[in-house]
C-alpha positions in Angstrom: -14.7 -16.2 7.6 -11.6 -14.1 8.1 -10.9 -16.0 11.4 -11.3 -19.4 9.8 -9.1 -18.6 6.7 -6.4 -16.9 8.8 -6.4 -19.7 11.4 -6.1 -22.4 8.7 -3.2 -20.5 7.1 -1.2 -20.0 10.3 -1.7 -23.6 11.5 -0.8 -25.1 8.1 2.1 -23.1 6.9 3.3 -25.4 4.2 6.3 -24.3 2.1 4.5 -25.8 -0.9 2.0 -23.1 -1.9 -0.2 -25.7 -3.7 -0.9 -27.3 -0.3 -2.1 -23.9 1.0 -4.2 -23.4 -2.2 -5.8 -26.8 -1.5 -6.6 -25.9 2.1 -8.1 -22.5 1.3 -9.4 -23.2 -2.2 -12.5 -25.1 -1.1 -14.8 -22.2 -0.7 -17.8 -24.4 0.1 -15.9 -26.0 3.0 -14.9 -22.6 4.4 -18.4 -21.2 4.1 -19.8 -24.3 5.8 -17.2 -23.9 8.6 -18.2 -20.3 9.0 -21.8 -21.2 9.7 -21.3 -24.3 11.8 -21.2 -22.5 15.2 -18.0 -24.2 16.3 -15.3 -22.1 17.8 -12.0 -21.7 15.9 -9.2 -22.5 18.3 -5.7 -21.1 17.9 -4.1 -17.9 16.7 -5.1 -16.0 13.5 -1.7 -14.2 13.6 1.6 -15.7 14.3 2.3 -13.5 17.3 -1.2 -13.9 18.8 -0.5 -16.7 21.1 2.3 -14.9 22.8 0.2 -12.9 25.3 -0.7 -9.2 25.3 0.2 -7.3 22.2 1.0 -3.6 21.9 -1.2 -2.6 18.9 0.8 0.6 18.4 3.5 -1.7 16.9 1.1 -2.1 13.9 1.6 1.5 12.7 4.0 3.1 10.3 6.3 0.3 9.3 4.9 -0.7 5.9 4.3 1.3 2.8 2.6 0.2 -0.4 2.5 2.1 -3.7 0.9 1.4 -7.0 1.5 3.1 -10.3 0.4 2.8 -13.9 1.7 4.3 -17.1 0.0 5.4 -20.3 0.6 2.0 -21.9 -1.3 0.2 -19.2 1.7 -1.2 -17.4 1.1 -1.6 -13.7 3.4 -1.9 -10.7 2.5 -2.5 -7.1 5.3 -2.5 -4.5 5.0 -3.1 -0.8 8.0 -2.5 1.5 8.0 -3.3 5.2 10.4 -3.2 8.1 8.1 -5.4 10.2 8.5 -3.2 13.3 10.3 0.1 14.2 13.8 0.1 12.8 13.3 -3.5 11.4 16.2 -5.7 12.5 18.2 -2.7 13.6 20.7 -3.4 10.8 21.5 -0.9 8.1 23.5 -1.8 5.0 26.5 0.5 5.2 26.5 3.4 2.7 22.9 2.7 1.5 20.5 3.9 4.2 18.6 0.7 3.7 17.4 -0.9 6.9 16.9 -4.6 6.9 13.5 -6.0 8.1 12.9 -8.3 10.9 10.5 -10.9 9.4 12.4 -13.8 10.9 10.5 -13.0 14.1 7.4 -14.4 12.4 9.0 -17.8 12.4 9.0 -20.4 15.2 12.0 -22.0 16.8 10.1 -25.2 17.6 11.1 -27.7 15.0 7.6 -29.3 14.9 5.8 -26.0 14.2 4.4 -25.4 10.7 6.1 -22.0 11.0 9.5 -23.5 11.9 12.6 -21.5 10.7 14.8 -23.8 8.6 17.6 -23.1 6.1 16.6 -22.5 2.6 12.9 -22.3 3.4 10.5 -19.4 3.2 8.3 -18.1 6.0 4.6 -17.3 5.6 4.5 -13.7 4.5 1.6 -11.3 4.7 2.8 -8.8 2.1 0.5 -8.9 -0.8 1.1 -6.4 -3.5 -1.6 -7.3 -6.0 -2.1 -6.8 -9.7 -5.5 -7.8 -11.1 -6.0 -8.7 -14.7 -8.9 -9.2 -17.1 -8.4 -10.8 -20.5 -4.7 -10.5 -20.0 -4.7 -6.8 -19.4 -3.9 -5.0 -16.1 -7.0 -3.6 -14.4 -5.9 -2.7 -10.9 -2.8 -2.5 -8.9 -3.4 -2.4 -5.1 -1.6 -3.0 -1.9 -2.1 -2.0 1.7 0.0 -1.7 4.9 -1.1 -3.5 8.0 0.8 -6.6 9.0 -1.4 -9.7 8.9 -4.3 -7.4 8.2 -3.0 -6.9 4.7 -4.5 -10.1 3.6 -7.8 -9.1 5.0 -8.0 -5.4 4.0 -6.7 -5.7 0.5 -9.4 -8.1 -0.5 -12.1 -5.9 1.1 -10.9 -2.9 -1.0 -11.0 -5.1 -4.1 -14.5 -6.2 -3.3 -15.6 -2.6 -3.0 -14.1 -1.7 -6.3 -15.0 -4.8 -8.4 -18.2 -6.1 -6.8 -19.8 -2.9 -5.6 -18.5 -0.5 -8.3 -17.0 2.1 -5.9 -14.5 4.5 -7.3 -11.0 3.3 -6.4 -10.4 6.0 -3.8 -13.8 5.3 -2.2 -13.1 1.6 -2.1 -9.8 2.4 -0.3 -11.5 4.8 2.1 -14.4 2.6 3.0 -14.3 1.0 6.5 -12.5 -2.4 6.3 -12.7 -5.0 9.1 -9.6 -6.5 10.5 -9.7 -9.4 13.0 -6.6 -8.7 15.1 -6.0 -11.7 17.3 -9.0 -13.8 16.9 -10.9 -11.8 19.4 -10.6 -8.1 18.6 -12.3 -6.7 15.5 -11.1 -3.2 14.4 -12.3 -1.0 11.5 -9.8 0.8 9.4 -10.4 3.5 6.8 -8.2 5.1 4.2 
C-alpha cells in the first residue's frame, strides 16, 4: 500500500491539491490495487530513479517538535535542510541556513515535478495536528525525508487505533519503503 500511494503521489504531482486528494482519496481503489498482484512501476521517491543512493544522506537534517500548553493549544513544527548544510547558503547575521528542496524538482518541462515560477514542489514535511470535536488531541511530526509521510501515519495508527501510549507509538518499529525495493524498519 505504501508503494502504491507513494508512486501515485510522485507520478501525479499536481499543484492543485484537490487533484491529489482525488487520486489518493479512493481507498477502495488503493486497496484493490494493493491486492491485484501487478507490479508498481516507477519511483516512490523523487530521487529513486537516479541510480544508487547513499542512505546516510537521510540522517540528521530534519527535526520535528511538538508542544502543548495547559489550555490545550498544540503546535507541531518540522524544520529541514534537506541534506547536510542545505543549499550551502546562510542568511548573513542570522545563522539560518537555507534548505535545498529545489533538488526535489525536475528540470524536464513535461515532468509532473517540473520546477516552474510561482509553483510549489511536492513536499514531504508533514507536521500534523489531529483534532476531535474541534479540540486538539495530538501534535506529531517525524524526521525522515519521504519516509515522513509513511512513518507519521504509522505512529498515529499505533496511538489512535491500538491505544499505545504516545511514546510507545513513537518507539514502535515503523516500516519505510525506501526506493520501491528496500524496506527498512525504524524505531524511536
